[in-house]
C-alpha positions in Angstrom: 33.7 31.9 23.0 32.6 28.3 22.1 33.4 27.4 18.5 30.2 26.7 16.5 29.9 23.8 14.2 31.3 24.2 10.6 33.3 27.3 11.7 37.0 27.4 10.9 38.7 30.4 12.4 40.8 32.7 10.3 42.6 36.0 11.2 40.9 39.4 11.8 37.4 38.2 12.4 34.9 38.4 15.3 32.5 35.5 15.3 29.2 35.7 17.1 25.8 34.0 17.2 24.4 36.0 14.3 27.3 34.9 12.0 26.8 31.3 13.2 23.1 31.4 12.3 23.8 33.0 8.9 26.4 30.3 8.1 23.9 27.6 9.1 21.3 29.1 6.7 23.9 29.3 3.9 24.9 25.7 4.3 21.2 24.6 4.4 20.4 26.6 1.2 23.4 25.1 -0.6 22.5 21.6 0.4 19.0 22.1 -0.9 20.5 23.5 -4.1 22.6 20.4 -4.4 19.6 18.2 -4.1 17.7 20.3 -6.7 20.7 20.1 -9.0 20.9 16.3 -8.7 17.1 16.0 -9.3 17.4 18.4 -12.3 20.3 16.4 -13.8 18.5 13.1 -13.2 15.3 14.6 -14.7 17.1 15.8 -17.8 18.8 12.4 -18.3 15.6 10.6 -17.8 13.9 12.9 -20.4 16.6 11.9 -22.9 15.9 8.2 -22.1 12.2 8.8 -22.5 12.6 10.6 -25.8 15.0 8.0 -27.1 12.6 5.2 -26.3 9.9 7.3 -28.0 12.0 7.7 -31.1 12.8 4.0 -31.3 9.0 3.4 -31.3 7.8 6.2 -33.5 10.5 5.9 -36.1 10.0 2.2 -36.3 13.7 1.9 -36.2 14.1 -1.8 -36.6 11.8 -1.8 -39.6 13.6 1.1 -41.2 17.2 0.3 -40.5 17.3 -3.4 -39.6 17.0 -5.6 -36.5 20.5 -4.7 -35.4 19.9 -0.9 -35.3 19.8 -0.7 -31.5 23.2 -2.4 -31.2 24.5 0.0 -33.9 23.1 3.0 -32.1 24.7 1.8 -28.9 28.1 1.7 -30.6 27.7 5.1 -32.1 26.6 6.8 -28.9 29.5 5.2 -26.9 31.9 6.5 -29.6 30.5 10.0 -29.3 30.5 10.0 -25.5 33.4 7.6 -24.5 33.4 8.9 -20.9 29.7 8.4 -20.3 27.8 5.3 -19.2 24.3 4.2 -20.0 24.6 3.7 -23.7 24.7 -0.1 -23.7 22.3 -1.8 -26.1 20.5 -3.4 -23.2 19.9 0.0 -21.7 18.5 1.3 -25.0 16.1 -1.6 -25.1 15.0 -0.7 -21.6 14.3 2.8 -22.8 12.0 1.5 -25.5 10.3 -0.8 -23.1 9.9 2.0 -20.6 8.2 4.3 -23.1 5.9 1.5 -24.4 5.0 0.4 -20.8 3.3 3.8 -20.1 2.7 5.5 -23.4 0.3 3.1 -25.1 -2.3 3.1 -22.3 -1.7 6.7 -21.2 -2.0 8.1 -24.8 -5.3 6.3 -25.2 -6.5 7.8 -21.9 -5.2 11.3 -22.6 -8.5 12.1 -24.3 -10.5 10.2 -21.8 -14.1 10.5 -22.8 -15.7 7.7 -20.7 -16.3 8.0 -16.9 -14.4 4.7 -16.5 -11.3 6.1 -18.2 -11.4 9.3 -16.2 -11.7 7.4 -12.9 -8.7 5.3 -13.9 -6.6 8.4 -14.6 -7.6 9.8 -11.2 -6.8 6.6 -9.5 -3.3 6.1 -10.9 -2.3 9.6 -9.9 -2.6 13.2 -10.9 0.9 13.1 -12.5 -0.7 11.1 -15.4 -3.8 13.1 -15.9 -2.6 15.4 -18.6 -0.8 13.3 -21.1 -1.6 15.1 -24.4 2.1 15.8 -25.2 4.1 12.7 -25.7 7.3 14.7 -25.9 6.9 15.4 -22.2 7.7 12.9 -19.5 5.3 12.6 -16.5 6.8 14.9 -13.8 7.0 12.2 -11.1 9.5 10.2 -13.2 12.2 12.9 -12.7 12.3 12.1 -9.0 13.0 8.4 -9.5 16.5 7.1 -10.5 16.7 5.2 -13.8 17.6 1.8 -12.3 14.5 2.1 -10.2 12.4 2.7 -13.3 13.9 -0.4 -14.9 13.0 -2.6 -11.9 9.5 -1.2 -11.9 8.7 -1.8 -15.5 10.2 -5.3 -15.5 8.4 -6.4 -12.3 5.0 -4.6 -12.4 2.1 -5.9 -14.4 0.1 -2.6 -14.7 0.4 1.2 -14.7 -1.6 1.3 -11.5 0.9 -1.0 -9.7 3.9 0.9 -11.2 2.5 4.3 -10.1 2.2 2.9 -6.6 5.9 2.0 -6.4 6.9 5.3 -8.1 5.2 7.3 -5.4 6.5 5.0 -2.7 10.1 5.5 -3.9 9.7 9.2 -3.7 7.8 9.3 -0.4 10.2 6.9 1.4 13.4 7.8 -0.5 13.8 4.1 -1.3 17.2 2.8 -2.4 17.1 0.3 -5.3 17.3 -2.6 -2.8 14.6 -1.1 -0.7 12.4 -0.9 -3.7 13.1 -4.5 -4.6 12.3 -5.6 -1.0 8.9 -3.8 -1.3 8.1 -5.4 -4.6 9.2 -8.8 -3.4 6.9 -8.4 -0.3 4.1 -7.5 -2.8 3.4 -4.3 -0.9 1.1 -3.1 -3.6 -1.3 -5.9 -2.9 -0.8 -5.8 0.9 -1.4 -2.0 1.0 -4.4 -1.1 -1.0 -4.9 -4.6 -2.4 -8.4 -5.3 -1.1 -11.2 -5.9 -3.6 -13.3 -2.8 -3.5 -15.8 -0.7 -5.4 -14.4 2.6 -4.0 -13.5 4.1 -7.3 -17.1 3.8 -8.5 -18.8 4.8 -5.2 -16.6 7.5 -3.8 -15.3 10.9 -5.1 -11.7 10.8 -6.3 -9.7 12.1 -3.3 -11.5 9.8 -0.8 -11.6 6.8 -3.2 -7.8 6.9 -3.6 -7.1 7.2 0.1 -9.7 4.6 1.0 -8.1 2.1 -1.4 -4.6 2.8 -0.1 -5.5 2.2 3.6 -7.2 -1.2 3.0 -4.9 -4.1 2.6 -5.5 -7.2 0.6 -4.6 -9.4 3.6 -4.3 -8.8 7.4 -1.7 -10.6 9.5 -3.4 -11.8 12.7 -0.4 -13.6 14.2 -0.7 -11.5 17.3 -3.8 -13.2 18.5 -4.4 -16.7 20.1 -7.7 -18.5 19.5 -9.1 -22.0 20.3 -8.5 -24.8 17.8 -12.1 -24.6 16.6 -12.7 -20.9 17.0 -15.8 -18.9 16.2 -16.3 -15.3 15.0 -16.8 -14.3 18.6 -13.5 -16.0 19.7 -11.6 -14.1 17.0 -13.4 -10.9 17.8 -12.5 -11.3 21.5 -8.9 -12.0 20.7 -8.6 -8.9 18.4 -10.3 -6.6 21.0 -7.9 -8.0 23.7 -5.0 -6.9 21.5 -6.7 -3.7 20.2 -3.4 -1.7 20.2 -1.7 -4.3 18.0 -4.9 -4.6 15.8 -4.9 -0.8 15.2 -1.3 -1.0 14.1 -2.2 -3.8 11.7 -5.1 -1.8 10.3 -2.8 1.2 9.7 -2.5 4.9 10.6 -5.6 6.9 11.1 -8.0 4.3 12.6 -9.8 5.2 15.8 -11.7 2.5 17.6 -15.3 3.4 18.3 -16.8 0.3 19.7 -17.5 -3.5 19.6 -20.9 -4.9 18.9 -22.1 -1.4 18.3 -25.9 -1.3 18.7 -28.0 0.4 16.0 -31.8 0.4 16.4 -33.5 0.2 13.0 -37.3 0.1 12.8 -37.4 -0.9 16.5 -35.0 -3.8 15.9 -31.6 -3.9 17.6 -28.7 -4.6 15.1 -25.1 -5.0 16.2 -22.0 -4.2 14.2 -18.9 -6.4 14.9 -16.4 -3.5 15.1 -16.9 0.2 14.3 -14.0 2.6 13.6 -13.6 6.2 12.5 -10.8 7.1 10.1 -9.3 10.5 10.9 -7.9 11.3 7.4 -10.9 9.9 5.6 -13.3 11.6 8.0 -15.6 8.7 7.7 -16.9 5.7 9.8 -15.5 2.3 8.9 -17.9 -0.6 9.5 -15.7 -3.7 10.0 -17.2 -7.2 9.9 -15.2 -10.4 10.7 -16.0 -13.7 9.2 -14.1 -16.9 10.0 -15.1 -18.7 6.8 -14.7 -17.9 3.1 -16.6 -15.0 1.5 -20.2 -15.7 0.8 -22.4 -13.4 -1.4 -24.8 -12.9 1.5 -22.1 -11.1 3.5 -22.2 -8.2 1.0 -25.9 -7.6 1.7 -25.3 -7.7 5.4 -22.5 -5.2 5.5 -24.3 -3.0 2.9 -27.2 -2.8 5.4 -24.9 -1.8 8.3 -23.1 0.9 6.2 -26.5 2.4 5.2 -27.6 2.2 8.9 -24.5 4.1 10.1 -25.0 6.7 7.4 -28.6 7.2 8.5 -28.1 7.1 12.3 -24.5 8.2 13.1 -23.1 10.1 10.1 -23.1 13.9 10.4 -23.0 16.4 7.5 -19.3 16.9 8.2 -18.5 13.2 7.7 -17.7 11.6 4.4 -19.7 8.5 3.3 -19.3 5.4 5.6 -17.2 2.6 4.3 -17.7 -1.1 4.8 -14.8 -3.5 5.2 -15.3 -7.3 5.4 -12.3 -9.4 6.5 -12.9 -13.2 5.9 -10.7 -16.3 5.9 -10.7 -16.6 2.1 -12.4 -15.3 -1.1 -12.9 -15.8 -4.8 -12.5 -12.6 -6.8 -15.4 -13.4 -9.1 -17.8 -14.0 -6.2 -16.9 -10.6 -4.7 -17.2 -8.7 -7.9 -20.6 -10.1 -8.7 -21.8 -9.4 -5.2 -20.8 -5.7 -5.6 -23.1 -5.3 -8.6 -26.2 -3.3 -7.7 -24.7 -2.1 -4.3 -24.5 1.6 -4.0 -22.4 1.8 -0.8 -18.5 1.7 -0.8 -17.4 -1.8 0.2 -14.1 -3.7 0.4 -13.3 -7.3 1.0 -10.0 -8.6 2.4 -8.6 -11.8 4.0 -6.7 -12.7 7.1 -4.2 -15.3 8.0 -1.6 -16.5 10.6 -3.9 -16.7 13.6 -2.2 -18.6 16.4 -4.1 -21.7 17.7 -4.0 -22.5 21.3 -2.6 -25.9 22.4 -5.2 -28.5 23.3 -5.2 -28.9 27.1 -3.8 -32.2 28.1 -6.5 -34.5 29.5 -4.1 -37.1 31.0 -2.7 -36.5 34.5 1.0 -35.5 34.9 3.6 -37.8 36.4 3.4 -36.1 39.8 -0.3 -36.4 39.8 0.0 -40.2 39.0 2.5 -40.7 41.8 0.2 -38.9 44.2 -2.8 -41.0 43.1 -0.7 -44.2 43.6 0.2 -43.1 47.1 -3.5 -42.5 47.9 -4.5 -45.8 46.5 -1.8 -47.6 48.5 -3.0 -45.9 51.6 -6.6 -46.9 50.9 -5.6 -50.5 50.4 -3.5 -50.5 53.6 -6.4 -49.1 55.6 -8.8 -51.7 54.1 -6.6 -54.5 55.2 -6.1 -53.2 58.6 
């Protein structure tokens, strides 16, 4: 009988497929238990870090015992636990910073009374929604190693940005270096970094997903356009590379059509590009502009979004979303343009388009030689 993986033979046994299957199940259960144990240990240690940071803040330790109290606490803890690591003064300072980074804003929002505060809590993630007990640590924190937390609070500027990298670390099982690479690449702004009004115009689940799928900037390095290209030139190039364009847009986009015609009040209107997003279950109106954002663009795409809602959207579809991709934008212009608009809109930029080389107007060397031969022939014939 063929020996199964992991099986070491001993005396007086008869091994069969049932035993092999049972052994595989036992090994799988134990490995899952190991992972849970590691997560549990990590979570308990992180809770200690969280509560230590909380104590340093709430006890006003430096005011009560002097400016050197953190260094003293470090020495006492190292003496009490000589075989443990993580009690250095620098680490204790990080615990205080970690607690302060989240607690100040989240505690204020724990009793969120305004719609704006409630929308913010929804947007940063469900793990922060109930924060009435400061002795508790947000559940998500327990799945992220301590050194990752340190990098996040020292490099992120907001809770919203930090929550993005926390979730990314868990979802992608990022190493510390992997996390640093994502932060250095500014993935938070690249994925979900578009300027939008989604939080105000869409219900929470759809708003959060819509924000995550719209990047702040799109890399169009896969297309070639003339030196002085128009919107039609760029649109042509993107459609010719539609597979690559869909990859740049991200997962879930399905291409519906280009220059999609909508007849409104007997007048033909055409949308640059129309997509449907499978996860959002909504149409995406995408307009391309080869110049910087102008406030008039918001009115145009708002019209198209309303037209799609009126003509194409079915009761099973979620509200249509408008996305404008332009060469550049000023944040203030976009924000002011959104005021008074009721449809969900986003504005992003693009870069790295490849410009085609200017075709040479001068003849090549071979062409010149050929022309000289013809000229000599003509001269010879005229003399004869």
